[in-house]
N, C-alpha and C positions, 0 to 999 in steps of 0.2 A: 436419573433425575438431572435437570438442568440447575445447577447451583449458582443462581445468580439473583440479584435483588430487583430484576425487571424482567418483562416479557419479551423474549427474543422474537422478532417479527416473523421469521420463518423457522421452520424445523431443519436443524443441521444435524445429520446423523454422526454418531460416534464422537460427539464434543466432549472434551475433557476440561477439568477445572483445577487450577492452582489458586490457593487463597493464601495471602500473606497479611497477618494481623498487624504487622510492623507499619507505622506510619511511613508513606512514601513521599519523600521530598521531591518537588518539582523544580525544574530549572528556573521558572519564572517566579518562584518564591512560595507558591502554593504548596499546600500539603493534602494528600489523601490519606485519611486516618486508617484505611485499610485498603488492600488492593487484591482484586480478583483478575486472573488472566486465564481466558479460555483458549484452548489449542487442540491441534490434532497431532497424532504421531502415527507413523506407519513403519512397518518393519521392526527390527530388533537391534538394540544397542549391543555392540560386540564387547568382548571382554576387555579390550584396550579403551573402550568408551570414546573411540574416535572416528567411528564410520558415519558421520552425522552430515547430512544435507540440510541446512536450515533455509527455508523459504520465507521471504518477506512478502506479504500481499500488498496489493495496490489499494487505493483509497476506499472504495466500497465493496471490495471482495471480503472473503472471510477465510478461516484457517483451513477449510476443506480443499486443499490444493489438488487433491485427486479428481475434484469435480470442475473446477474452473481452468485448471492447466492439464487436463487429461492427455493432451498430445505429448506431454513430456513425462507422463507417469505410467509405471507399470513394469512388469518383468522384461528385462533387456533394454529398458529405456534409460533416460538420464536419471530420472527419479525411480530407481528400481528398489522396491521394499524387500526384495530378496537379498539385496547386497547392502543397502544402506539403512540407517535409522533417520527417517525424514521427519522433521518438525516444522510446524507453522503455527504462529501464535496471532491471536486477534489483537489488534492494536487498542491501547487505551483510548477511550473516547468514542469508540464505535458502539454498535448495538447488537453485537453477536456474542455476548457473554462476558466480555471484559468490562471492568469498571468504565462507566461513561455517564453522560448527562442524564440519562433516564434511570441510573442506579439510585437506590435510596441513600440519602445522606445520613449516616448515624447520628449526627448532631441535631437533625430536624425531624427525622422519621418521614421525610418527603423527598421526592426526586430531586436531585441537584437542579435539574433544569438549566437555565441560563446563569445560574450561580456556580456551575461547574468551573474548576480553575482552568487556566491556560496551560495546555499541555504542548510540548514540543517534540519533534522527531528524536531529539536526544533522550527524552523521557522514554519514548517508545523503546530505544535501544536498552536503556537501563532496565526497563521492565523485562525485556527478552533475556537479559543476563540473570535476572532473578529466576526466571524460568529454567534457564540453562543450568543453574546451580542445583535447583529442585530435581532436575532430571538426571544429575550426576554426570554431565557431559564434560569431559576434559578437553576435548578438541574438535573443531569443526572442519571437515574436509572441504566443503564448499558452502557458501552463504551466497544466495542469489535473490534478486529482486528486480522487478520492472516498475518504472514510473516512480511513485513515492516509495514503492517497495525497495528500489535502488537507493533512495534517500537513507532508509533505515539500514541497508547493508553498509553504507559508507560510515555511518555513526557506530554501528556494531563493529566494523572492522578497525576503526580507530580505537575503540574501547578494548577489544579483544585481539589486537593484532599479533600477539604472541600464542594465541590459541586458535587462530583462524589461518587455514592453509591456503585457500584460494577463495576468489570472490568473482561474481558475475554481475555486471551493472548494465542493465537494459534500459534504454531511453530515459536516462536520469541525469542528474547535474549536481555540481558541488554546492550550489546554492539555489534557492528559489529565485526566479528571474522577476524583474519589475513587470514583465508581460504577464506572467502567470499570477502574480499577485493581484494585478488589476483585474483579471479574469475572476479570481475568487472573490474579490470585493463586489463585483457586479452580481454574482451569485447570491452573496450574503444580503445584498440590498433587495434582491427578489424575494428572499425568505422573509426578511423584515418586514417587507410590505404586505405580508399575509398576517392580519391581526391575530390569528389563532397561533401564531409562532410563539406568542408570549404566554400561552395557557399551559397549565401543568397537566399535559396529557400526551400520550405516546404519539397520536397522530397530529399534534399541533404543528401548524405550519406546512401541511402536506401540499397544499396548492402552491405555496411559494417555492417549495423544494422541487415540485414538477417543472416550473419554470427555470429554476437554477440548473437542474439537470439538462434541460434542453439546450441551455446556453453552453454547458460543458461539452455536449455532444457535438457541437459545431466545431470545437477545438480538437476533439479526439480523432476526426477523420479529415478528409481533404476536399477541396473543390472538385476534383476528378471523381472521387468516391460518391459524392452526392449526385453529380451529373450522371454518373453511370447507373447508380442504383435507385435514385429517387426522382428522376425526371418523368413527368407524365406523358403518356404516349396519346392522350386524346386532347380535346380543347376545353376541358370543364373549367368553370370559373371559381369554384369553391371545393374544400376538402382535397386539396392538392396533396400529392403523394408525399412530398418531403415534409410538409406541415404535419400530416398524419403520422410519419415516422417519429418526429420529434414529440408529439403528444403520447404516442405509445411508449417511447423510452422513459419519458417522465413519469408515466403511470407505473411502468415496471419498477422503477426505483421506489415509488410511493409504496408498492406492496411489500417491500422487503427493507425499508430503511426508515429512520426517524430524522426529522428536519433539524432538530437541535443537535443531533450527532453529526449530521453533515456539516453543520455550520461550525462546530468546534473542530472537526477534522480539517476543514479549509483553513482555519487559524493555524492549525499545527503546521500545514504545509507552508504557510507564509514564513514560518520560523526557521525553515531549513537553510543552514549555513554551516557546513562542515568546519569552516575556518574561524567561527565565532570564538574568541578567547584563545586562540591557538596560532596567532600570527598570521591569519589570513587563509584562504583556500589553498593557494599553492603550497604554502608551507605545511599545512595539515595533511595534504594528499602526499607530499614527499616523504612523510613519516609512515605511510602505510606500505610497507615493502614486500607485500605478498604478491603472488601472481594474480592479475586481474584482466578479465575479459570485459571490454567496453564496447557495447553494441548499440548502434545508432539505426535510425530508419530515415532514409532521405527525404520523405515527404512529411516528417512529423512537424506539425505547426506549434505544439504546446511545449515540448522540450527539443528543439531542433538539434542537428548534428554538431553545430558550433559547441554546444554545451558538453557533448560527449568527447569532442576532440580536446577540450580543455582538461578533461579527466585524463585522457590518454597521455597527454603531454606532461602531466605533473605526477602521475602515478609511476613509481620507479620501475615496475614490472607489468607493463600493460600491453595487451593486445587489442588493437582497434578493428572493428569490422562494421561496415556500413551497408545495410541492406537496402536495395531498391524495391520499394513496395508502394501500391497504391492506397494502403489502408492508413497511413498516417501514424499518429501515437498508438492507436489501438492494435497496430501491426504486431506489437510484442505478444499479444494474446491470440493473433490470428495465424502468423507465419510460424507455426510450431514446428512444422516439418524442417523447415530450413534452419530454425533456431537449434532444433535437436541435434543436427549434424555439426553445427558450429560448437555447441556446448561439449559434445562428446569429444570432438577434436581437442578442445581446450583442456579437457580433463585428461585425455590420454597423454597430451604432450607434456604434462607436469606430474 
């Protein structure tokens, strides 16, 4: 049974739940009176409780890493459940079982909706740590994430730098850039332009979210990728291929996500700054002295290689790899064969 206070928009097999009745203090000052974290595990925790690979998922993904990162999962692969105990937790604010805007607020008996408190990337890491303790994990062999999954890895690494042995940061940054924040605000404006966004229902704001997703998809790929895959071969005047693709992607997200959750997750992205309250990003990174793989994609428009080079420059034990790929930011989900080889080499070398 899915132990959550709202309807999860899609069926997610083998989903597990951890419930904490203790009030959860948020960085921005709000408090969640109780907290539910949904998650997946694969494999078996060894006697030393240290054979853990912790995966941090990206913005609208969920904890079923065997599904969305299948190219890295399975016997003999990087995420080998016969060798490792693999954990992935759904982030607070999402709609896949963890506490979020469509959860019931115990104080009112209704969904939080737009009254949900501001949650930061640092809060996500604190929630992950609660789950780590619940699972009795002493040490994490590798923590890995791409995009905002990498944001989480950085915060988790700073929090647990004496328990974390290695980390892999894919297409991520030390803080959210002004460019990315502007993109998020444009997406939120699209959602807020939909009057139903303010209604207390799961599908409120669905039209606005479709538009927001379409805008996001432009930044996830490249000019070359759209030219190659979405250029029309005839001379029609309407229903052009690229336009249909954006409509399709917006509809796909509508079928598996809630707009109010998407809105709050984008606000959490804006908050990302590993150096906040720690003397700045360079100083904070210098204090994370564990081996780190930093991977960039040369065509990434959303979080370009300059951001990963900054990470590599200031992390004391970093290895920097830049992939040439036509897929832009989404390359970290597509170039799995090449990424698998790089990850395996990194793991074996340490």
